[in-house]
C-alpha positions in Angstrom: 74.6 96.1 112.0 77.5 98.5 111.7 79.2 98.5 108.3 82.8 97.2 108.1 85.3 100.0 108.3 89.1 99.7 107.7 90.9 102.2 109.8 93.8 103.9 108.1 94.0 106.9 110.5 97.8 106.5 110.7 100.2 104.8 108.3 103.6 104.3 109.8 106.5 104.6 107.3 109.1 102.0 108.1 112.4 101.7 106.2 112.8 98.2 104.8 116.6 98.5 105.4 116.2 98.8 109.2 115.3 95.5 110.9 115.0 97.2 114.3 112.4 99.7 113.1 110.5 96.8 111.4 110.4 94.9 114.7 108.8 97.9 116.4 106.1 98.6 113.8 103.5 96.0 114.8 103.3 97.3 118.3 103.5 101.0 117.3 99.8 101.8 117.8 99.5 102.7 114.1 96.5 101.4 112.2 98.8 100.4 109.4 102.5 100.2 108.8 104.2 100.0 105.4 107.6 98.4 105.1 109.3 100.6 102.6 111.5 99.4 99.7 111.3 102.7 97.8 112.5 106.2 98.8 113.8 105.4 102.3 116.1 102.6 101.0 119.4 103.4 99.1 119.8 101.8 95.7 122.6 99.5 96.9 120.5 98.2 99.8 117.2 97.6 98.0 117.7 93.9 97.1 118.9 93.1 100.6 116.0 95.0 102.2 113.5 92.6 100.6 114.7 89.9 103.1 114.1 92.3 106.0 110.6 92.9 104.8 109.9 89.2 104.2 111.2 88.3 107.7 109.3 91.1 109.3 106.0 90.0 107.7 106.6 86.4 108.6 108.0 86.7 112.1 106.0 89.4 113.9 102.4 89.5 115.1 100.5 91.9 112.8 97.1 91.4 114.4 96.9 95.0 115.8 98.5 96.8 112.8 97.8 96.1 109.2 100.9 95.1 107.2 101.8 96.7 103.9 104.9 97.0 101.9 105.8 99.7 99.4 107.4 98.4 96.3 109.7 100.3 94.0 108.0 102.1 91.0 107.1 100.3 87.8 109.7 102.3 85.9 112.6 101.0 88.1 114.7 97.9 87.8 113.6 96.5 91.2 109.8 96.5 91.1 109.3 93.1 89.4 111.4 91.2 91.9 109.9 93.2 94.8 106.5 91.8 94.0 107.7 88.3 93.1 110.0 87.7 96.1 107.9 89.4 98.8 104.6 87.9 97.8 106.0 84.5 97.1 107.7 84.3 100.5 105.3 86.3 102.7 102.1 87.0 100.7 99.9 85.1 103.2 100.8 87.6 105.9 100.5 90.7 103.7 97.4 93.0 103.6 98.3 95.4 100.8 101.0 96.6 98.5 101.6 100.4 98.1 102.4 101.3 94.5 104.4 104.5 94.1 104.3 106.8 91.1 101.0 105.8 89.6 101.0 108.1 86.6 98.1 106.4 84.9 96.0 103.2 85.0 98.7 101.2 83.1 101.1 101.4 86.0 98.5 99.9 88.3 97.4 97.2 85.8 101.0 96.1 85.3 101.3 95.5 89.1 97.8 93.8 89.2 98.7 91.4 86.3 102.1 90.4 87.9 100.6 90.0 91.3 97.8 87.8 90.0 100.4 85.4 88.4 102.5 85.4 91.6 99.5 84.5 93.7 98.6 81.7 91.3 102.2 80.3 91.4 102.4 80.6 95.2 99.1 79.0 95.9 97.6 82.1 97.4 94.0 83.3 97.1 94.0 85.4 93.9 92.8 89.0 94.5 93.1 89.0 98.3 96.1 91.3 98.5 95.0 94.9 98.0 96.7 97.8 96.4 97.2 101.4 97.6 98.1 103.8 94.8 100.2 106.9 95.2 99.5 110.0 93.3 102.8 111.8 93.1 103.1 113.8 89.9 101.2 116.3 87.7 100.5 113.4 85.3 99.1 111.2 88.1 96.9 114.1 89.3 95.5 114.6 85.8 94.7 110.9 85.5 93.6 110.3 89.1 90.1 109.2 88.2 91.5 106.7 85.7 93.9 105.4 88.4 91.1 105.0 90.9 89.3 102.7 88.4 92.3 100.8 87.3 91.9 97.6 89.5 89.4 96.1 91.8 92.3 95.5 94.2 92.7 99.2 95.0 91.7 100.1 98.5 93.1 103.6 98.8 94.7 106.5 97.0 97.7 108.1 98.7 99.0 111.6 98.1 102.7 112.0 97.8 103.5 115.7 98.4 107.3 115.5 98.1 107.5 114.1 94.6 104.4 116.1 93.6 106.1 119.3 94.7 109.1 118.4 92.5 106.9 117.4 89.6 105.1 120.8 89.4 108.1 122.9 90.5 106.5 124.3 93.6 108.6 126.2 96.1 109.6 124.6 99.4 112.0 122.0 100.9 109.9 120.8 103.9 107.7 118.0 102.6 104.0 118.5 103.4 104.1 121.8 105.2 103.3 124.6 102.8 104.4 127.2 105.4 103.7 130.8 104.3 101.0 129.9 101.8 97.8 132.0 102.4 95.4 129.1 102.8 95.6 125.3 102.8 98.5 124.5 100.6 97.2 121.1 99.4 93.5 121.9 99.2 93.2 121.4 95.5 95.3 118.2 95.3 93.6 116.5 98.2 90.1 117.5 97.1 90.8 116.2 93.6 92.1 112.9 94.9 89.3 112.6 97.4 86.7 113.2 94.7 88.1 110.5 92.4 88.6 108.0 95.3 85.2 108.4 96.9 83.5 108.0 93.6 84.9 104.5 93.5 84.4 103.8 97.2 88.1 104.1 98.1 89.9 105.6 101.0 92.3 108.5 100.8 95.5 108.9 102.8 97.5 112.1 103.0 101.2 111.8 102.8 104.1 112.9 105.1 104.6 116.0 107.1 108.4 116.1 107.4 108.8 118.5 110.3 108.5 115.9 113.1 109.2 118.6 115.8 106.2 120.7 114.7 103.4 118.8 116.5 100.8 121.5 116.0 101.6 121.9 112.4 101.1 118.1 112.0 97.8 118.3 113.8 96.7 121.1 111.5 97.7 119.1 108.5 95.6 116.2 109.7 92.6 118.4 110.4 92.8 120.0 107.0 93.0 116.6 105.3 90.2 115.2 107.3 87.9 118.1 106.4 88.6 117.3 102.7 87.6 113.7 103.1 90.9 112.0 103.9 90.7 108.9 106.1 94.3 109.1 107.5 97.8 110.4 107.1 101.3 109.0 107.1 103.3 109.0 110.3 107.1 109.2 109.6 107.9 109.2 113.3 106.2 107.3 116.1 105.2 110.6 117.8 102.9 111.4 114.9 100.8 108.3 115.3 98.7 109.4 118.3 97.7 112.8 116.9 96.8 111.2 113.6 94.7 108.5 115.3 93.0 111.2 117.3 92.2 113.6 114.5 91.0 111.0 112.0 88.5 109.5 114.5 85.3 111.2 115.6 85.3 112.7 119.1 83.0 111.1 121.6 80.7 114.1 121.5 80.5 114.0 117.7 80.0 110.2 117.7 77.2 110.3 120.3 75.4 113.0 118.4 75.7 111.0 115.2 74.3 108.0 117.1 71.3 110.0 118.2 70.7 111.1 114.6 70.8 107.6 113.3 68.4 106.4 116.0 65.9 109.3 115.6 66.0 109.2 111.8 65.2 105.4 111.9 62.2 106.1 114.2 61.1 108.9 111.8 61.2 106.5 108.9 59.2 103.9 110.7 56.6 106.6 111.5 56.5 107.6 107.8 58.3 110.9 108.2 60.9 112.2 105.8 62.8 114.3 108.3 63.3 114.8 112.0 64.7 117.4 114.3 67.7 116.3 116.5 69.3 118.7 118.9 67.4 121.6 117.3 68.7 120.8 113.8 66.7 119.3 110.9 68.0 115.9 109.8 67.2 114.3 106.4 68.6 111.3 104.5 71.8 113.1 103.6 72.5 113.9 107.2 71.7 110.4 108.2 74.2 109.0 105.7 76.9 111.3 107.2 75.9 110.2 110.7 76.1 106.5 109.7 79.6 106.9 108.5 80.7 108.7 111.7 79.1 106.0 113.9 80.8 103.2 111.9 84.2 104.9 112.2 83.6 105.6 115.9 82.8 102.0 116.7 85.8 100.7 114.8 88.0 103.2 116.7 86.5 102.2 120.0 85.0 105.7 120.6 81.6 104.0 120.7 81.0 100.5 121.9 77.3 100.0 120.9 74.0 101.6 120.4 72.3 102.7 117.2 72.5 100.7 114.0 74.7 102.3 111.3 73.5 100.6 108.2 
């Protein structure tokens, strides 16, 4: 059987202060949408935005798009009531909570502890709601492996290039672009996050690309992130959803070749062989593992509908 894969090719950022945008998120075509109470919501509107998030989670059909909400950071005055109110009123409809500014494990553990108590008090299954942890500072990057191990609830690590840029004092005002840099601007950061995340079996999501008119730049950013092990990327505008979904899914050609590898390698193992040639290339156990992962993602993304086993 094919292993279970959670698709996070696209995460649609949706301001919690905008009910109209919330209403459109479930049918956007994104794999996931996070209803935001943090950076996209002005301080004076944060408390009121919670009601929009609660109503959006309760009233709309989220069967095609995973629902998440981004709380305010643990160092702010709002985070505590964000968790209590949203989870108490709409926790049964919620898939994950995105936790910003995870500078070290203690930030994640604080959220986990509070969330556990809220689940108990609300009569919800304890531990079902997952966490997605944002790495957005030099301190968070230093402690990224510690953050990745901080809670069994964690499902993904998310890179926040805007706050990270400010944290390290890097040049630039267009979040996520790195225009003019001789190479991939975020190579080190994404590789470091991916290394820590994959060691714990977590996914990695790249953050926003702010120039919504630069479609090719966005595609390049997706491709670079994918090559480094990222599973998806934020979409801050609906027109970024389709290219993200496309780039972070295997092509049909790649998926069919991976399927052949899995099939031929399985036959080789049954025949007592340690390796096999597929399409003129030697395939061993390491290649087979890569192929299994591609097949699993391809099936989940409807690129493949059946065929070789991927476990």
